[in-house]
PLY file of the C-alpha trace (Angstrom):
ply
format ascii 1.0
element vertex 68
property float x
property float y
property float z
element edge 67
property int vertex1
property int vertex2
end_header
87.39 70.75 134.38
86.40 73.00 131.56
87.25 72.28 127.98
88.86 74.94 125.84
86.63 76.34 123.15
87.93 76.96 119.65
88.15 80.68 120.42
90.31 80.14 123.52
92.88 78.02 121.73
95.79 80.01 120.39
97.28 77.76 117.73
97.18 80.26 114.90
100.37 81.47 113.31
102.05 82.82 110.24
105.22 82.10 108.36
107.03 85.23 107.21
109.76 84.73 104.65
112.56 87.18 104.06
112.53 88.61 100.53
115.46 87.49 98.44
117.76 90.35 97.52
118.54 90.91 93.84
121.47 88.90 92.54
124.83 90.64 92.43
125.08 92.91 89.39
121.30 93.29 89.07
118.72 95.59 90.58
115.05 95.54 91.49
112.67 98.27 90.38
109.15 98.75 91.71
106.84 100.39 89.18
103.33 101.60 90.07
100.49 99.87 88.23
99.52 103.11 86.47
102.89 103.30 84.67
104.13 101.52 81.55
107.72 100.95 80.54
109.62 100.04 77.44
113.14 98.63 77.24
115.45 99.38 74.34
119.15 98.94 73.58
121.08 102.16 73.67
124.84 102.32 73.20
125.48 98.79 74.47
123.28 99.35 77.52
119.61 98.92 78.28
117.42 102.01 78.35
114.11 102.03 80.26
111.50 104.61 79.30
108.53 105.19 81.62
105.17 106.82 80.92
101.62 106.76 82.29
99.54 103.94 80.79
96.98 104.81 78.15
93.25 104.13 78.68
93.31 101.21 76.21
96.27 99.62 78.03
94.43 100.01 81.33
91.45 98.10 79.90
93.75 95.29 78.71
95.36 95.02 82.18
91.97 94.85 83.90
90.82 92.13 81.50
94.00 90.11 82.02
93.57 90.24 85.81
89.96 89.11 85.52
90.86 85.98 83.50
90.81 82.79 85.61
0 1
1 2
2 3
3 4
4 5
5 6
6 7
7 8
8 9
9 10
10 11
11 12
12 13
13 14
14 15
15 16
16 17
17 18
18 19
19 20
20 21
21 22
22 23
23 24
24 25
25 26
26 27
27 28
28 29
29 30
30 31
31 32
32 33
33 34
34 35
35 36
36 37
37 38
38 39
39 40
40 41
41 42
42 43
43 44
44 45
45 46
46 47
47 48
48 49
49 50
50 51
51 52
52 53
53 54
54 55
55 56
56 57
57 58
58 59
59 60
60 61
61 62
62 63
63 64
64 65
65 66
66 67
């Protein structure tokens, strides 16, 4: 009888979870990392303004990601 080696064993796996949909009455918005946004009230609603991030903002984001 031969023993199975670690490479021959197939006990690896992954758990894949379904993403939760946004709650009713809300929405999800994916924004690229090179964009900035600002929310403001406008006529009883919320207004979102988008623009490319500035070089200084990019530096701040890189520093925040590097913090442990």
